N, C-alpha and C positions, 0 to 999 in steps of 0.2 A: 502494499498500499504507498502509495508518494507520499511523505510529511507534505504538512499545510504550510500554506502560505504564511511566511515572518508576521504578516500584519493581522492574520486571524488568532494570535496567540497575543498579541498587545493588547492588552485592559487593564495596562496602568495608568490611571490619572494621571494628566499634566499639570503641574504651575504654570498659572496664567500671568501675564504680566502686562502692564497696561501703562506705555511707557511717552514721553511728552517728547516728539522728533524735532517739534516749531512750535511757532506762536500759534495756537490752535487749532495741534495737530496731532495728534496720538496714532501710536501702533498697539494693538492687542497682541498678545503673544503668548506661545504655549510648548516650548520647550520643541518644537516641531512639528507640529501639528501645525493647521491651516490659521493665518493671521488676519486679522480684519484691521482696517485701516481707519479712521477719523477724521474728518476737516468739518472742524466747528466756522462758521461764515459770519455775516453782522446779524443775521435774524433765520438763520435756520442751520442743518448737522448734513452731511454727504457721510455715510459709510462706501467703504468700500471693502467686499467682497461679503456675502451673507453667512458665512460657516454650513454646517452640513442640513441643520434642523432650525426648527423655531427654538427649542430649548434652549441648543447650545449658543441659539442667538441672542436670547435674552441675557446671555453672563456678557456678552457683549454689551448691551443696552443698561446694565447693572452700573459697568465703570464707567460709559457718558452719562449717564445721569448723576455720578459724582462730579463730575465737572461742568457738567450744562445741563439747562433745561428746555433749552430751543428745541424747535419739531426736527424730525427725521425728513427732510425734503425729497432728498436723492439717494439712491443704490445705484453705485458703479457694479459690475460683473466683469471683471477681467477676461475670463473664461469661461466654457460652458459646464467644468467640470462639479458632477454633480454636490463636492464637497465646501463648495465655492459657493453653490446657489441655492442649494435647499431649503436654505434656514428664511429666506426672504420674506415670507411673509409678516415675521414677527416685527419687523420695520415700522412698516405699515407706510413707505414711502410712496408719495403720487407720481413720481416718476423713477422707472429703473432703466440704466443703460448700457447695454452690451455691443460690441460693432457689429456689422453687419453678417461678419464669417461666423462668429459667435452665435446670433442668433439661427443661424442657417444651421448650425453644429449641435445646437437644440432640437432642430427639427429632423435629424439626418440620425444623430444618435442617442438623444438625450436620454431616453427610457432606457438602453442599453446600457450607458455607463452610470446608471442609478444600479440598474441590479447589479452588474459589475462590480462596484466600490462598493458596495450594502454587503454582499456576499463574502468579500475578503479583507474589508477591514468595518467589522462593527461597530469595535469602540468610537468611532465618530459618525455614527446615526443615532447616538442617547437620543433618545424621543422622536424616535422617526414616524410612530402613528399619528404624529401632529402634520407632518408635511402634504398640504394640498395638492399636489399636485410637481409638474413641470414648473420652473419656474421661465416667465416668459417675457423681453423688457417691453418697455412702454415706447424705448427711446432708440434709435439705431444710426451707426456713423458709419462715415466707410472708410475718411482718415484720420480726419479730426475733427473735436467739438468743444464749445468753450459754455463752460454755465458759470453763471456769475450769482454768488451766495451774497445777496446786498450787492457788496464794493469789492467783494475778494474772488476775482479771477482762479476758474479751477481749469485746467485743460486737458482734457480726454483724448489719449492718441494711438495710432497703431504705426509702431516702428518699426515693422518686421514679424516675421513669425518665428516661434523660438519654441514655449512647452506646448502650444496650439497654433493653429494656421491664424486666429481671431483673435491673438490676445492684446489686450488695452495695457495701455500705463496712465497715470494720472499724475500731471506735475501742475504743484501749486508757486507759481513764481515768487509770488511776494516774500517767502521763504525759500523758496528754492531747494524744498523739497519733491522726491516724488515714491510714489507709489507704484511698486513694478509689478506686481502679481507675482509670477511663480516662473517668472524669468529670469529673477535672478534670490538667489538662498541665501542663508546663511549656517557651516555648520548641520547643514541637510542635504542630504539627497537632493539633484533634481530627478522628476516625474519624465520620462521623456517618451511613455508609450503612445503617446498621442504628439508627437515633437517632431522638429525639423531641425536635425544636425546642422545642416550643410549651412541655414540661417544664425543660428542662433546666436554665433559668437558675433557677427556684425549686428547684429538687435542689440547684447550687449555693449558695442561699441557705439550705437546711435545714442544707448541711455547715458554713458560716459561723458559723449560731448556735450552733454546740458550741465557737466560738472555741478552735480549735485550736492547738497551741503547733508545731507542726510537720507536715508529711503527706509522705507518699509518695506521688508522682500516677503516674498508669499509665506515662505517659513524660516525658520529662526528669529535670532533677537534683533530688533530694532537695529537699524545702521545709523550711527549718531557720528556724523564728523570725517569729513572727505577721505582721512586714512582708513580709515574703518568702510567706507562703501568702496572706495580703490581696491580692496583688501576681499571685498564679498563678489565684485566683479569680478577678478583675476581668476578666485576659486572660483565662479560659477564657471569660465572659461575652460578651466582647466577640466573641470570634471565633467562636462561636456566633450571635449576633445578625447581626454580619457577615455570614455565610454567606446566612442566612435570609430577611433582608427583601428585598436585590434581587432574588432567584430570586421569591419572593411578589409582589411588585411585577409582573414580570413574566407571573406565571399569571395575576394581575389583569384585568390586559391581554389575555389568547389569546396569549401569545409562546409559543414555542419552546425546548426543551430547549436548542439550541443558542444563542439570545437570552438565555434563564437563565445559562446557562455563560457566557458573555460578561459580563452584568452582574456576576455574582459576582465574575469576575477583575478587573472597573474597579475594585471595593470592595476587597477582599479584597487583591489582589496589592503595594500600596503597604507594608502593616500586616505583610503575614503570609509574604510571599516567600521569606524565610530562616530559615522553621522549617521544624524538622525533617518530614520526609515529607509537607509541604506539596502536593507534583504528585500526589504518590502519591491525596494522599487527593481530594483536588478533586473530581474525578469521580464518586464515589461522592457527595461530600456533595452537589454539584448534583441529583443524580440524585434522591435522596430527599427535601431540601428542595423540589423539583419536584412530584414525591408529595403531599408532606405538606400543600404549602398549595393541591391541587387536590382536599382533603379524604382523602387515603389515611390512615390511622392505623396502620395495622399495617405495619410495612416487610415490600417484598415481597423474595423469599428473592433472595439473591445466588447466581447458576450462573457456574462457568467461561464459559460460552459466554453468559450475560445481561451478564456483564463486557465480553465482547469486541465483544457490540451495541451496548452502551451509548457504550462508547469510539467505534466507528463514526462513532454518530451526532454525537458533539461534533468530528469533524473536518470541516475546510472541505471 
């Protein structure tokens, strides 16, 4: 019998933090679990990333209410993954924003992704019975859009493919702070199962060109200060590169998925095995890298059954 996914046994609660990363800007973090961002404007609040369930979202709301009583007007979802979007109903935001591409991915694979993630990472779906259904945006954009929270300007942009094809980032120019979603991680493995390895580093460089003073990453601690920002961007690029290159070499010589897995582990284990969710992400990362190296540009849809089939193929 094949062993279970690492995430299936990850049931230990994580310590949460609520860190100020600029004036009226906060990052809710949880030791490698999905982060949420908060932007306080003159008359309302914008939330970035919803969490996986309304119950988990309320933990974010408790922190928000410690610093402001302003209403939540906007919710930005940087991509379509279930652990990021299914808690949206708890915030009561009138405007829910995604990129056009992210919305199309909800339509194409949102339910499959929900089923897949729920099956392999049950702890992140605490209170799942409250989820009313798939989360759909009320507003979408192609390349960029601007929202004003009173006088506070917030720019929402697509800077390139990385974690998914439809990734968005949120830039607050008055503080030079960015919320990057899962394009940037800190001491946490990148989940690349729906990613684009060939584009990811370019997208990271597009982020770096803004010279952010702080970043709220997708997972891991808030990145406060330019030195920490640069370190996290470089480490994320190294993770993506170190995952893809050994797999591509195996594909070039006609090797199997299992051989790609072994090659990737040999390269990545010494550098990243203490990263949060590393063991969870690795099989999906190798499978996607194997596909991309074979010329499959659009990530294949993950389903609960495909997860199991892939995992069985990687066992000795």
